[in-house]
Structure formats: C-alpha cells, structure tokens
ROSERO-26188 format. One record per residue (C-alpha): residue number from 1; residue in one letter; chain; x, y, z. Coordinates in pm, 1 decimal. Layout:
BEGIN
[atom NUM A A [X Y Z]];
...
REM end
This chain:
BEGIN
[atom 1 X A [20284.7 5963.5 -4694.3]];
[atom 2 X A [20087.5 5916.2 -4386.9]];
[atom 3 X A [19705.8 5900.2 -4392.7]];
[atom 4 X A [19508.8 6111.9 -4153.9]];
[atom 5 X A [19156.6 6132.1 -4319.8]];
[atom 6 X A [18842.5 5826.5 -4260.2]];
[atom 7 X A [18763.0 5708.7 -4605.4]];
[atom 8 X A [18421.4 5861.6 -4718.6]];
[atom 9 X A [18220.6 5582.7 -4859.8]];
[atom 10 X A [17869.2 5585.4 -4717.4]];
[atom 11 X A [17594.3 5719.8 -4852.5]];
[atom 12 X A [17204.9 5787.2 -4673.0]];
[atom 13 X A [17117.1 5449.0 -4706.6]];
[atom 14 X A [17427.9 5296.9 -4554.6]];
[atom 15 X A [17405.6 5557.7 -4249.1]];
[atom 16 X A [17015.1 5442.3 -4186.8]];
[atom 17 X A [17067.9 5058.6 -4224.0]];
[atom 18 X A [17366.4 5133.4 -3947.1]];
[atom 19 X A [17135.7 5322.7 -3712.3]];
[atom 20 X A [16878.5 5091.1 -3726.3]];
[atom 21 X A [17093.9 4758.6 -3727.8]];
[atom 22 X A [17249.3 4941.3 -3439.0]];
[atom 23 X A [16907.5 4981.8 -3250.3]];
[atom 24 X A [16850.5 4581.2 -3319.8]];
[atom 25 X A [16495.0 4536.7 -3328.6]];
[atom 26 X A [16489.8 4150.5 -3242.3]];
[atom 27 X A [16733.4 4188.2 -2931.4]];
[atom 28 X A [16557.1 4472.7 -2817.6]];
[atom 29 X A [16223.7 4287.6 -2792.5]];
[atom 30 X A [16352.5 3982.6 -2678.3]];
[atom 31 X A [16535.8 4178.5 -2404.5]];
[atom 32 X A [16303.1 4458.5 -2307.7]];
[atom 33 X A [15971.3 4354.0 -2415.7]];
[atom 34 X A [15889.5 4175.0 -2109.4]];
[atom 35 X A [16017.7 4377.9 -1867.9]];
[atom 36 X A [15776.6 4701.3 -2029.8]];
[atom 37 X A [15497.4 4446.2 -1965.9]];
[atom 38 X A [15597.5 4359.4 -1637.8]];
[atom 39 X A [15571.1 4718.4 -1503.1]];
[atom 40 X A [15321.0 4877.8 -1716.6]];
[atom 41 X A [15110.7 4580.3 -1827.2]];
[atom 42 X A [14894.7 4652.1 -2164.1]];
[atom 43 X A [15054.4 5005.4 -2121.1]];
[atom 44 X A [15414.8 4907.8 -2223.5]];
[atom 45 X A [15311.6 5016.4 -2609.1]];
[atom 46 X A [15258.4 5366.8 -2545.8]];
[atom 47 X A [15497.6 5393.1 -2340.8]];
[atom 48 X A [15746.2 5343.0 -2604.2]];
[atom 49 X A [15522.3 5595.0 -2871.9]];
[atom 50 X A [15506.3 5814.1 -2586.5]];
[atom 51 X A [15900.1 5797.3 -2537.7]];
[atom 52 X A [15974.4 5773.6 -2917.2]];
[atom 53 X A [15863.6 6194.2 -2890.1]];
[atom 54 X A [16170.9 6339.0 -2688.0]];
[atom 55 X A [16406.9 6071.3 -2831.9]];
[atom 56 X A [16323.0 6222.9 -3175.2]];
[atom 57 X A [16350.1 6526.8 -3069.8]];
[atom 58 X A [16708.9 6468.3 -2916.8]];
[atom 59 X A [16784.1 6306.1 -3270.8]];
[atom 60 X A [16684.8 6625.6 -3453.0]];
[atom 61 X A [16936.1 6791.7 -3195.1]];
[atom 62 X A [17222.4 6531.8 -3344.7]];
[atom 63 X A [17120.2 6624.2 -3681.3]];
[atom 64 X A [17161.1 7006.6 -3667.7]];
[atom 65 X A [17451.0 6991.3 -3477.3]];
[atom 66 X A [17591.6 6724.5 -3714.8]];
[atom 67 X A [17438.8 6985.3 -4023.0]];
[atom 68 X A [17729.6 7239.7 -3834.2]];
[atom 69 X A [18022.8 7034.3 -3780.2]];
[atom 70 X A [18014.3 6672.4 -3844.5]];
[atom 71 X A [18244.6 6503.3 -3646.4]];
[atom 72 X A [18322.0 6132.7 -3574.0]];
[atom 73 X A [18307.3 6276.7 -3211.0]];
[atom 74 X A [17984.0 6350.1 -3199.0]];
[atom 75 X A [17816.2 6395.1 -2859.6]];
[atom 76 X A [18209.3 6447.5 -2728.5]];
[atom 77 X A [18315.5 6704.3 -3048.0]];
[atom 78 X A [17973.9 6914.9 -3000.4]];
[atom 79 X A [18042.5 6931.3 -2628.1]];
[atom 80 X A [18379.5 7077.0 -2641.0]];
[atom 81 X A [18209.4 7311.2 -2899.0]];
[atom 82 X A [17991.6 7446.6 -2702.9]];
[atom 83 X A [18100.9 7459.3 -2360.9]];
[atom 84 X A [18504.4 7416.4 -2440.9]];
[atom 85 X A [18778.6 7169.9 -2386.1]];
[atom 86 X A [18729.5 7084.6 -2010.7]];
[atom 87 X A [18364.7 7004.3 -2041.7]];
[atom 88 X A [18424.4 6832.3 -2381.6]];
[atom 89 X A [18686.5 6587.6 -2192.8]];
[atom 90 X A [18437.1 6520.0 -1941.6]];
[atom 91 X A [18179.1 6427.5 -2251.2]];
[atom 92 X A [18472.7 6239.5 -2382.5]];
[atom 93 X A [18483.0 6017.4 -2056.5]];
[atom 94 X A [18108.5 5989.8 -2034.5]];
[atom 95 X A [18082.7 5891.5 -2428.8]];
[atom 96 X A [18331.1 5579.5 -2402.4]];
[atom 97 X A [18161.9 5463.6 -2061.5]];
[atom 98 X A [17810.0 5445.4 -2214.7]];
[atom 99 X A [17956.0 5284.1 -2540.0]];
[atom 100 X A [18180.1 5059.2 -2371.4]];
[atom 101 X A [17915.9 4948.9 -2158.5]];
[atom 102 X A [17678.2 4880.4 -2433.7]];
[atom 103 X A [17889.0 4644.7 -2634.5]];
[atom 104 X A [17979.7 4438.2 -2340.8]];
[atom 105 X A [17620.4 4393.9 -2283.1]];
[atom 106 X A [17598.4 4284.8 -2658.3]];
[atom 107 X A [17866.8 4015.7 -2605.4]];
[atom 108 X A [17676.5 3870.4 -2295.8]];
[atom 109 X A [17395.5 3765.7 -2538.4]];
[atom 110 X A [17561.6 3706.1 -2790.0]];
[atom 111 X A [17726.1 3458.3 -2619.5]];
[atom 112 X A [17410.5 3331.7 -2477.8]];
[atom 113 X A [17190.5 3306.9 -2814.0]];
[atom 114 X A [17506.1 3148.0 -3011.9]];
[atom 115 X A [17519.4 2858.5 -2731.6]];
[atom 116 X A [17154.0 2807.1 -2731.9]];
[atom 117 X A [17140.9 2760.5 -3109.9]];
[atom 118 X A [17469.0 2502.7 -3093.4]];
[atom 119 X A [17277.2 2298.9 -2812.6]];
[atom 120 X A [16933.9 2288.2 -3018.3]];
[atom 121 X A [17156.1 2059.9 -3286.3]];
[atom 122 X A [17323.8 1877.1 -2971.5]];
[atom 123 X A [17675.6 2036.9 -3108.7]];
[atom 124 X A [17693.0 2177.3 -2711.9]];
[atom 125 X A [17591.2 2068.7 -2406.4]];
[atom 126 X A [17267.4 2291.3 -2328.0]];
[atom 127 X A [17356.0 2316.3 -1957.9]];
[atom 128 X A [17685.7 2528.5 -2098.1]];
[atom 129 X A [17429.9 2788.9 -2181.2]];
[atom 130 X A [17393.6 2921.8 -1838.8]];
[atom 131 X A [17735.7 2907.9 -1759.4]];
[atom 132 X A [17934.2 3219.6 -1717.8]];
[atom 133 X A [18278.1 3099.4 -1875.4]];
[atom 134 X A [18130.2 2932.9 -2186.6]];
[atom 135 X A [17875.5 3258.2 -2247.8]];
[atom 136 X A [18199.1 3439.8 -2186.3]];
[atom 137 X A [18410.3 3242.7 -2434.1]];
[atom 138 X A [18126.8 3218.5 -2685.4]];
[atom 139 X A [18059.2 3597.0 -2666.8]];
[atom 140 X A [18459.0 3643.2 -2692.4]];
[atom 141 X A [18424.6 3496.2 -3045.4]];
[atom 142 X A [18228.5 3765.8 -3186.9]];
[atom 143 X A [18429.3 4025.2 -3022.7]];
[atom 144 X A [18720.4 3905.0 -3256.1]];
[atom 145 X A [18496.3 3904.2 -3575.9]];
[atom 146 X A [18387.1 4252.3 -3514.5]];
[atom 147 X A [18747.2 4369.0 -3498.3]];
[atom 148 X A [18845.7 4178.8 -3831.3]];
[atom 149 X A [18530.9 4317.9 -4008.8]];
[atom 150 X A [18564.1 4693.4 -3849.4]];
[atom 151 X A [18938.0 4704.6 -3932.0]];
[atom 152 X A [18835.1 4563.5 -4285.3]];
[atom 153 X A [18647.5 4865.2 -4364.6]];
[atom 154 X A [18299.0 5059.5 -4276.6]];
[atom 155 X A [18134.7 4980.1 -4635.0]];
[atom 156 X A [18192.5 4626.3 -4564.4]];
[atom 157 X A [18055.1 4666.9 -4192.0]];
[atom 158 X A [17736.5 4874.7 -4344.4]];
[atom 159 X A [17690.3 4593.1 -4607.3]];
[atom 160 X A [17705.0 4308.6 -4343.5]];
[atom 161 X A [17489.1 4486.6 -4112.9]];
[atom 162 X A [17224.2 4551.8 -4365.4]];
[atom 163 X A [17211.2 4207.4 -4460.7]];
[atom 164 X A [17187.1 4082.9 -4089.1]];
[atom 165 X A [16909.3 4376.1 -4062.0]];
[atom 166 X A [16729.6 4239.6 -4343.2]];
[atom 167 X A [16710.3 3878.4 -4215.3]];
[atom 168 X A [16608.5 3992.8 -3876.9]];
[atom 169 X A [16320.1 4202.0 -3999.1]];
[atom 170 X A [16217.6 3957.1 -4266.8]];
[atom 171 X A [16184.7 3714.5 -3948.3]];
[atom 172 X A [15978.5 3974.3 -3684.7]];
[atom 173 X A [15770.5 4056.7 -3953.8]];
[atom 174 X A [15714.9 3677.5 -4059.2]];
[atom 175 X A [15624.5 3557.9 -3707.3]];
[atom 176 X A [15441.1 3896.3 -3650.5]];
[atom 177 X A [15180.8 3817.2 -3934.7]];
[atom 178 X A [15148.5 3434.0 -3797.1]];
[atom 179 X A [15096.5 3625.8 -3456.3]];
[atom 180 X A [14779.4 3804.2 -3641.8]];
[atom 181 X A [14647.7 3498.6 -3816.3]];
[atom 182 X A [14651.7 3306.8 -3475.3]];
[atom 183 X A [14334.8 3296.9 -3261.4]];
[atom 184 X A [14405.6 3562.8 -3006.5]];
[atom 185 X A [14461.2 3421.7 -2641.2]];
[atom 186 X A [14174.3 3491.0 -2404.0]];
[atom 187 X A [14226.9 3833.0 -2209.9]];
[atom 188 X A [14489.5 3946.7 -2500.9]];
[atom 189 X A [14619.5 4297.6 -2438.9]];
[atom 190 X A [14618.2 4397.4 -2806.5]];
[atom 191 X A [14293.8 4530.0 -2842.7]];
[atom 192 X A [14313.6 4812.3 -2568.5]];
[atom 193 X A [14646.1 4939.4 -2610.7]];
[atom 194 X A [14603.7 5357.7 -2541.6]];
[atom 195 X A [14615.3 5300.3 -2136.9]];
[atom 196 X A [14880.5 5365.0 -1837.3]];
[atom 197 X A [14808.7 4941.9 -1797.9]];
[atom 198 X A [14831.9 4747.7 -1478.9]];
[atom 199 X A [15138.9 4958.1 -1294.8]];
[atom 200 X A [14927.2 5317.6 -1300.4]];
[atom 201 X A [15125.5 5602.4 -1352.3]];
[atom 202 X A [15478.0 5443.6 -1156.0]];
[atom 203 X A [15463.3 5153.3 -1406.2]];
[atom 204 X A [15390.3 5408.6 -1733.8]];
[atom 205 X A [15728.9 5610.9 -1608.0]];
[atom 206 X A [15920.4 5256.8 -1552.8]];
[atom 207 X A [15803.1 5122.4 -1885.2]];
[atom 208 X A [15903.2 5455.6 -2067.6]];
[atom 209 X A [16276.1 5454.9 -1860.3]];
[atom 210 X A [16330.2 5068.5 -2028.2]];
[atom 211 X A [16205.1 5178.5 -2369.9]];
[atom 212 X A [16518.0 5389.5 -2380.3]];
[atom 213 X A [16687.8 5084.7 -2487.1]];
[atom 214 X A [16476.2 4990.8 -2731.3]];
[atom 215 X A [16521.8 5369.7 -2908.4]];
[atom 216 X A [16914.9 5329.9 -2836.9]];
[atom 217 X A [17146.4 5288.4 -3085.1]];
[atom 218 X A [17061.7 5509.3 -3415.7]];
[atom 219 X A [17318.3 5798.0 -3317.4]];
[atom 220 X A [17579.0 5599.6 -3464.4]];
[atom 221 X A [17512.4 5776.0 -3791.7]];
[atom 222 X A [17679.9 6076.7 -3645.7]];
[atom 223 X A [17960.7 5925.0 -3576.4]];
[atom 224 X A [18033.7 5766.9 -3864.9]];
[atom 225 X A [17987.9 6158.1 -4041.5]];
[atom 226 X A [18324.3 6166.1 -4139.8]];
[atom 227 X A [18262.6 5858.6 -4359.5]];
[atom 228 X A [17975.3 5974.6 -4491.4]];
[atom 229 X A [18033.3 6059.0 -4876.5]];
[atom 230 X A [17734.6 6321.2 -4906.2]];
[atom 231 X A [17662.1 6697.6 -4717.4]];
[atom 232 X A [17663.4 6691.9 -4356.9]];
[atom 233 X A [17281.0 6701.0 -4364.0]];
[atom 234 X A [17285.0 6289.8 -4427.2]];
[atom 235 X A [17444.8 6176.0 -4104.5]];
[atom 236 X A [17138.7 6322.6 -3895.3]];
[atom 237 X A [16871.9 6222.2 -4137.6]];
[atom 238 X A [17017.2 5839.6 -4185.8]];
[atom 239 X A [16988.9 5852.8 -3741.2]];
[atom 240 X A [16618.9 6010.3 -3764.5]];
[atom 241 X A [16522.5 5714.3 -4028.4]];
[atom 242 X A [16625.8 5453.3 -3852.6]];
[atom 243 X A [16475.8 5542.6 -3543.3]];
[atom 244 X A [16196.1 5618.9 -3679.2]];
[atom 245 X A [16152.3 5313.9 -3921.2]];
[atom 246 X A [16289.4 5068.8 -3652.4]];
[atom 247 X A [16037.8 5199.9 -3374.0]];
[atom 248 X A [15741.3 5157.2 -3579.7]];
[atom 249 X A [15910.6 4784.4 -3681.1]];
[atom 250 X A [15887.5 4745.0 -3300.0]];
[atom 251 X A [15552.3 4849.1 -3245.8]];
[atom 252 X A [15393.7 4677.7 -3501.8]];
[atom 253 X A [15572.2 4342.3 -3368.2]];
[atom 254 X A [15491.1 4417.7 -3022.6]];
[atom 255 X A [15134.4 4465.2 -3100.2]];
[atom 256 X A [15093.1 4151.6 -3305.9]];
[atom 257 X A [15268.7 3921.4 -3016.0]];
[atom 258 X A [15055.2 4070.8 -2752.5]];
[atom 259 X A [14760.9 3871.9 -2954.6]];
[atom 260 X A [14964.8 3526.0 -2877.6]];
[atom 261 X A [15067.1 3606.6 -2527.6]];
[atom 262 X A [14870.2 3717.8 -2209.3]];
[atom 263 X A [15067.0 3969.2 -1958.9]];
[atom 264 X A [15159.3 3756.9 -1710.2]];
[atom 265 X A [15308.8 3496.8 -1975.5]];
[atom 266 X A [15488.2 3773.3 -2120.3]];
[atom 267 X A [15566.7 3892.9 -1804.0]];
[atom 268 X A [15716.1 3601.2 -1640.3]];
[atom 269 X A [15924.9 3498.6 -1947.4]];
[atom 270 X A [16109.0 3878.1 -1963.0]];
[atom 271 X A [16434.4 3688.2 -1973.5]];
[atom 272 X A [16358.9 3625.8 -2331.4]];
[atom 273 X A [16038.6 3743.0 -2479.3]];
[atom 274 X A [16081.9 3622.2 -2854.4]];
[atom 275 X A [16150.5 3245.2 -2719.1]];
[atom 276 X A [15820.9 3291.6 -2556.2]];
[atom 277 X A [15616.9 3405.3 -2898.1]];
[atom 278 X A [15775.1 3128.1 -3057.1]];
[atom 279 X A [15673.4 2866.5 -2871.1]];
[atom 280 X A [15297.8 3009.9 -2837.9]];
[atom 281 X A [15328.2 2990.5 -3250.5]];
[atom 282 X A [15401.9 2654.4 -3201.5]];
[atom 283 X A [15757.7 2587.6 -3069.7]];
[atom 284 X A [15970.5 2355.2 -3339.4]];
[atom 285 X A [16152.3 2519.8 -3606.7]];
[atom 286 X A [15974.1 2858.3 -3535.7]];
[atom 287 X A [16174.1 2862.8 -3182.6]];
[atom 288 X A [16476.5 2764.6 -3378.9]];
[atom 289 X A [16436.1 3052.5 -3618.5]];
[atom 290 X A [16371.4 3302.3 -3330.6]];
[atom 291 X A [16665.9 3202.0 -3150.6]];
[atom 292 X A [16868.1 3252.2 -3487.8]];
[atom 293 X A [16711.1 3567.8 -3517.1]];
[atom 294 X A [16792.3 3717.0 -3208.5]];
[atom 295 X A [17157.9 3589.0 -3251.6]];
[atom 296 X A [17197.5 3794.1 -3556.7]];
[atom 297 X A [17053.3 4092.5 -3415.5]];
[atom 298 X A [17297.4 4106.4 -3137.0]];
[atom 299 X A [17609.3 4017.9 -3366.2]];
[atom 300 X A [17523.7 4318.8 -3541.6]];
[atom 301 X A [17430.4 4596.7 -3294.3]];
[atom 302 X A [17769.5 4478.6 -3126.9]];
[atom 303 X A [17971.5 4567.0 -3442.2]];
[atom 304 X A [17778.5 4875.6 -3469.8]];
[atom 305 X A [17836.6 4985.8 -3114.1]];
[atom 306 X A [18175.7 4924.3 -3135.7]];
[atom 307 X A [18159.3 5089.7 -3440.6]];
[atom 308 X A [18080.5 5440.6 -3292.1]];
[atom 309 X A [18263.7 5425.9 -2992.8]];
[atom 310 X A [18614.2 5347.9 -3206.0]];
[atom 311 X A [18524.3 5690.6 -3390.0]];
[atom 312 X A [18484.8 5864.8 -3074.7]];
[atom 313 X A [18799.6 5775.7 -2958.7]];
[atom 314 X A [18943.2 5860.8 -3297.3]];
[atom 315 X A [18842.5 6178.3 -3268.5]];
[atom 316 X A [18907.4 6231.4 -2882.6]];
[atom 317 X A [19254.9 6099.0 -2984.2]];
[atom 318 X A [19311.7 6363.8 -3277.7]];
[atom 319 X A [19251.6 6625.8 -3004.7]];
[atom 320 X A [19475.6 6477.6 -2776.9]];
[atom 321 X A [19230.2 6394.6 -2485.4]];
[atom 322 X A [19353.7 6018.7 -2559.8]];
[atom 323 X A [19687.6 5910.0 -2685.9]];
[atom 324 X A [19730.0 6073.4 -3035.3]];
[atom 325 X A [19847.0 5756.0 -3114.1]];
[atom 326 X A [19516.1 5607.7 -3127.2]];
[atom 327 X A [19442.6 5869.3 -3433.5]];
[atom 328 X A [19583.9 5668.9 -3666.6]];
[atom 329 X A [19405.4 5553.7 -3933.4]];
[atom 330 X A [19497.8 5254.6 -4201.5]];
[atom 331 X A [19694.1 5333.6 -4501.2]];
[atom 332 X A [19438.3 5059.8 -4692.0]];
[atom 333 X A [19137.7 5032.5 -4531.8]];
[atom 334 X A [19086.6 5382.4 -4440.6]];
[atom 335 X A [18964.1 5271.8 -4064.8]];
[atom 336 X A [19078.9 5356.2 -3727.9]];
[atom 337 X A [19187.6 5046.9 -3684.2]];
[atom 338 X A [19432.4 5142.2 -3354.3]];
[atom 339 X A [19137.6 5268.5 -3183.5]];
[atom 340 X A [18931.3 4983.0 -3276.3]];
[atom 341 X A [19221.8 4740.7 -3155.9]];
[atom 342 X A [19211.0 4933.6 -2821.3]];
[atom 343 X A [18844.2 4953.2 -2768.8]];
[atom 344 X A [18780.5 4561.4 -2854.5]];
[atom 345 X A [19095.0 4456.5 -2660.0]];
[atom 346 X A [18906.0 4633.0 -2336.4]];
[atom 347 X A [18566.6 4469.8 -2443.9]];
[atom 348 X A [18744.0 4099.8 -2489.2]];
[atom 349 X A [18901.1 4170.4 -2132.5]];
[atom 350 X A [18633.6 4228.4 -1939.6]];
[atom 351 X A [18424.2 3984.4 -2139.3]];
[atom 352 X A [18650.4 3713.3 -2030.3]];
[atom 353 X A [18633.8 3880.9 -1683.3]];
[atom 354 X A [18303.6 3810.9 -1685.2]];
[atom 355 X A [18349.8 3420.2 -1708.0]];
[atom 356 X A [18409.1 3422.3 -1346.3]];
[atom 357 X A [18085.9 3582.8 -1242.2]];
[atom 358 X A [17822.2 3387.5 -1119.3]];
[atom 359 X A [17610.0 3359.3 -1350.3]];
[atom 360 X A [17584.5 3526.4 -1695.8]];
[atom 361 X A [17254.6 3671.0 -1610.2]];
[atom 362 X A [17380.6 3894.5 -1319.0]];
[atom 363 X A [17660.5 3980.8 -1512.5]];
[atom 364 X A [17462.0 4175.0 -1790.4]];
[atom 365 X A [17267.1 4340.0 -1560.9]];
[atom 366 X A [17526.4 4513.0 -1364.0]];
[atom 367 X A [17603.8 4611.9 -1709.8]];
[atom 368 X A [17317.7 4701.3 -1847.9]];
[atom 369 X A [17182.8 4947.9 -1533.3]];
[atom 370 X A [17528.4 5085.7 -1533.6]];
[atom 371 X A [17496.6 5163.7 -1915.5]];
[atom 372 X A [17169.6 5318.2 -1880.2]];
[atom 373 X A [17279.2 5607.0 -1708.9]];
[atom 374 X A [17576.7 5707.3 -1949.4]];
[atom 375 X A [17378.4 5669.9 -2242.0]];
[atom 376 X A [17140.1 5887.1 -2090.3]];
[atom 377 X A [17389.9 6153.8 -2006.0]];
[atom 378 X A [17496.0 6162.5 -2358.1]];
[atom 379 X A [17178.9 6237.5 -2508.3]];
[atom 380 X A [17156.6 6521.9 -2234.6]];
[atom 381 X A [17501.9 6659.2 -2305.3]];
[atom 382 X A [17390.8 6665.3 -2690.9]];
[atom 383 X A [17082.2 6872.5 -2629.6]];
[atom 384 X A [17268.0 7125.8 -2411.5]];
[atom 385 X A [17517.4 7135.4 -2668.4]];
[atom 386 X A [17280.8 7215.1 -2898.1]];
[atom 387 X A [17080.5 7490.7 -2719.0]];
[atom 388 X A [17363.5 7711.7 -2618.3]];
[atom 389 X A [17563.5 7690.1 -2938.1]];
[atom 390 X A [17284.9 7789.6 -3142.8]];
[atom 391 X A [17121.3 8066.7 -2885.1]];
[atom 392 X A [17526.2 8164.5 -2850.6]];
[atom 393 X A [17529.6 8197.9 -3297.5]];
[atom 394 X A [17210.9 8461.2 -3260.7]];
[atom 395 X A [16950.3 8208.8 -3313.8]];
[atom 396 X A [16588.5 8311.2 -3188.2]];
[atom 397 X A [16459.3 8114.4 -2858.7]];
[atom 398 X A [16172.8 8033.5 -3069.5]];
[atom 399 X A [16382.7 7827.1 -3326.4]];
[atom 400 X A [16196.4 7523.1 -3326.3]];
[atom 401 X A [16470.5 7293.4 -3474.1]];
[atom 402 X A [16741.7 7421.4 -3315.4]];
[atom 403 X A [16646.7 7536.4 -2948.2]];
[atom 404 X A [16290.1 7476.8 -2840.9]];
[atom 405 X A [16246.2 7058.6 -2934.4]];
[atom 406 X A [16596.6 7014.8 -2834.2]];
[atom 407 X A [16546.5 7155.9 -2511.3]];
[atom 408 X A [16195.5 6981.9 -2422.1]];
[atom 409 X A [16366.1 6626.5 -2504.0]];
[atom 410 X A [16659.0 6716.6 -2282.2]];
[atom 411 X A [16421.8 6801.2 -1970.7]];
[atom 412 X A [16234.1 6507.6 -2050.3]];
[atom 413 X A [16537.7 6244.6 -2095.2]];
[atom 414 X A [16680.3 6416.3 -1759.2]];
[atom 415 X A [16347.6 6376.9 -1509.6]];
[atom 416 X A [16333.3 6001.9 -1687.1]];
[atom 417 X A [16713.7 5982.9 -1608.8]];
[atom 418 X A [16685.2 6063.0 -1252.3]];
[atom 419 X A [16428.6 5842.7 -1216.3]];
[atom 420 X A [16596.9 5586.0 -1328.6]];
[atom 421 X A [16895.5 5669.7 -1113.6]];
[atom 422 X A [16638.7 5660.2 -806.4]];
[atom 423 X A [16496.9 5298.5 -867.1]];
[atom 424 X A [16831.3 5118.8 -933.4]];
[atom 425 X A [17008.5 4960.6 -625.8]];
[atom 426 X A [17236.6 5088.8 -382.9]];
[atom 427 X A [17545.8 4927.3 -576.7]];
[atom 428 X A [17420.0 5063.2 -920.2]];
[atom 429 X A [17390.0 5391.6 -791.2]];
[atom 430 X A [17772.2 5391.3 -631.8]];
[atom 431 X A [17899.1 5299.3 -988.4]];
[atom 432 X A [17713.4 5561.6 -1185.8]];
[atom 433 X A [17833.4 5829.4 -912.6]];
[atom 434 X A [18154.3 5686.0 -992.5]];
[atom 435 X A [18187.8 5677.5 -1295.2]];
[atom 436 X A [18063.3 6032.8 -1326.6]];
[atom 437 X A [18328.8 6134.3 -1043.3]];
[atom 438 X A [18634.9 5951.8 -1231.6]];
[atom 439 X A [18482.4 6209.8 -1528.7]];
[atom 440 X A [18531.6 6533.7 -1355.0]];
[atom 441 X A [18863.4 6423.9 -1229.3]];
[atom 442 X A [18979.1 6361.1 -1585.1]];
[atom 443 X A [18865.1 6642.8 -1742.2]];
[atom 444 X A [19040.2 6848.1 -1452.8]];
[atom 445 X A [19348.4 6674.0 -1527.8]];
[atom 446 X A [19316.6 6812.4 -1950.9]];
[atom 447 X A [19558.6 7047.9 -2062.5]];
[atom 448 X A [19422.2 7325.9 -2253.6]];
[atom 449 X A [19493.2 7314.3 -2597.9]];
[atom 450 X A [19731.0 7546.0 -2730.7]];
[atom 451 X A [19617.5 7577.3 -3086.8]];
[atom 452 X A [19263.2 7589.9 -3231.3]];
[atom 453 X A [19068.5 7264.7 -3276.1]];
[atom 454 X A [19121.3 7189.3 -3695.2]];
[atom 455 X A [18819.2 7169.4 -3893.3]];
[atom 456 X A [18735.9 6803.8 -4029.4]];
[atom 457 X A [18395.0 6916.6 -4151.7]];
[atom 458 X A [18205.8 6733.5 -4444.0]];
[atom 459 X A [18087.7 6983.6 -4733.2]];
[atom 460 X A [17763.4 7201.4 -4553.1]];
[atom 461 X A [17417.7 7103.7 -4716.3]];
REM end
C-alpha cells in the first residue's frame, strides 16, 4: 500500500532540540555579534533582549495555530486556513524563498569553516578558504550529507542534531567560563550593558534587525508537527523552549565574550567574532576548537533548515500548490524523500553556481540580505493568520495568547522589516520586491481547489 503519512516519532525533547539546533548559537554569534557591536556598541546585548520579546509573541502565535491545526506546511497552511487558497499560495512561495535562501546562507559558511579546519592541519592550502570555487565544492559536500541524513529518517536527524548541539553548547560555555575567569580588557563593555549604545536609537534598531538572525530557526518544530508522537501542543511548545533556551545561552556568551574584547576589536572582526575571542583567550588549541564548533553549528543549521523547507514543500504539494509527486512518502523511512531531493538539488545547484562569484563573502552577503525580508514576512503572515483565524472563531479581542500578543509581535516585526528594507542596497531591494512580485503572480495563477482540504491534524491536547 502506498504510504501517505509521515512517521510520528518525535517527542517534545526532539522538537526542542531541532529548534535550538536550527537557531545555531555558535554560528549566530560568529556571524552576527560583531555586526551588532559595530552598529550599537555596548547596546548589542540589550538589543537582542528587546527583540526577543516580539519574537516570543510570534512564537506564541505559531504555538496556538499548531495546536489548532498541526500541519507540515506551518505558515503556508495557516495562511491558507485564515485567508484562502490564493493567499495561502503566496505564503507558500514566501516560505520556500525564505528557507531556500537560508539554506544557501548556511552552505557557504559550512564550506568556509570546513576549509579553515582542514587548513589548520595543512591538509588543504590556506588560500582556498577565500576562493569561491573551493568554498562551493566544500559546501556542496555538506548538502549531500544533509540529503542522506534527512531521507534516512527524522529520528536519526534529531539525534544527530542533538549530538551536534551538545558539542557546540559545551564549547561555547567552556569559552564563556574562560572569558569570565580572564582578566577584563581595558574599556570592557561587559559592565554597562543596559544602554542603547554608541550608535544611538538608529544603531540600536539596526542591531535589533540583525538580532532576527540570532532568533531565527525555532519555528522548524512546527514544520515537523506531523512527525510529533504526542499532542498538537508539543510542536509549538518545543519551538518556545528552544527559542528561550538558545537566546539565554547566546546572551550569556555575548556578555562573557565582551570581557575579553573591546568594542573596536569585536566590530573589526565581524566576519568571525568567535575566532577573535579565541585569539584573545590565547589562540592555539582554542582557535582550532572554536573553528570546529562553528562548523558543527553551521552543519546542524543547514540540515534543520532543509528539514523545514522539505516538510513545507511536502504539505504544499499535497494541496496541489506544487506538483503532487513531491508529496510522496518513502515506504521504509517515512520521510518526504522526493521533496527533500528537490530542495537539496536546488540548493546544490545554487551553491555550485556561487563558485563563480568574485568571492564567497560577496555571495553570502547577497543571500543573507535577500532572505531577511522573506523570513520576516513568514513571521508577519503567521501573526496575521493567528489573529484573523481566532477572531473569526469568536475569540475576544482581549484573548492574550491568540489575539493580543500575536498582534503586538506582528506590528513590531513589520516595523523592523520596513526599517531593514530601507537600509538595504538598491539591488537587494529589487531582489526582495522581485521575489514578492513573483509570489503574487504565482498565487494568481493557482486554480481554486474543487474539494475541501483534507485534515492532517495530530490529536488535540
């Protein structure tokens, strides 16, 4: 008999681990902390604290909607539930773009850190680290690893994610402990953190926009909701637990690392802040361990991002938004193997094409800038869907977790998204507008379904 449902094998701890691993604390600090310090100075820590509040409100919206209708499509499925087929198709396009760009954004640093690690032992020339073709080939190897892992089953993926997450968190906390034991550098910012920082209000807002990258990834638990073995409450709760725990770890480490690096040093080393911290703590084995830590973190966020987009495509194909063949489920592994292959082939092709870019850094910058707009839109669409759906069901405007907090989170993220858009280059703005425009055309071209959407919900709490 042809299999049509995913394997339900994930518990609450698995969902929380996947959310935290997707947030990638080590990679987030390495790639974002220095940029935050560059624009906000010592206000970088407070900017993450403030930004986390509306993100938690959005996470509550994900939780409530997943509790109401657990669907592997997550944002897409709820937009369709709240607004109809064509708006849902637009949401599907935005989800695919955001996760596809996010996956590519993880492939490039995975290639860079792989080459850095190999170069430390002289196994490859150190010059390869800055060469786009070498980075593309090294990154592509991780795409192949992710493909095999994801097709092999969501349970092995969760276990591998847990192992990698444990290693990176242990290393981050080890270096944080060494930083707290280290004598503070002159003019350390770690003693005055409750401030907007040297960049003023504008710099503080810019740091909040950058913080979105630190807090992104927890929502992967809702994309695996149909593989949850418990009630429909667990995927949303797993995302909330993963979000809060990971942000707490990142904040603790940021405060510790500010003790061993002054603001100028951290901001000048924004390309890899953790390598700078390792050097400040003595270099040597510390630098090697830190590079390996960021590599482990990047690999985990790569396959968890691909996990999310493959489940989204599976749900969209099931509703005929994409070819229905992509909704096939592997008869033995219980995974959407064709959607996984389709996604990873696309990521692999784009990664190899990036090998022709002038530099890996330039290619990564374009991908990151484009994905930030689409990622913010997925949060906005989910918040709006939560408010509209539950108001339609008769819940009062005063309902905190279904109406009030999701609405506040949506307004806050919308404001930050607009600020982010106008701060980007003209080329990046055109990419964002082009992606949105294609999404509108894609939605308008959709045929209205002749039958009601099947119910794939897991048991309600």
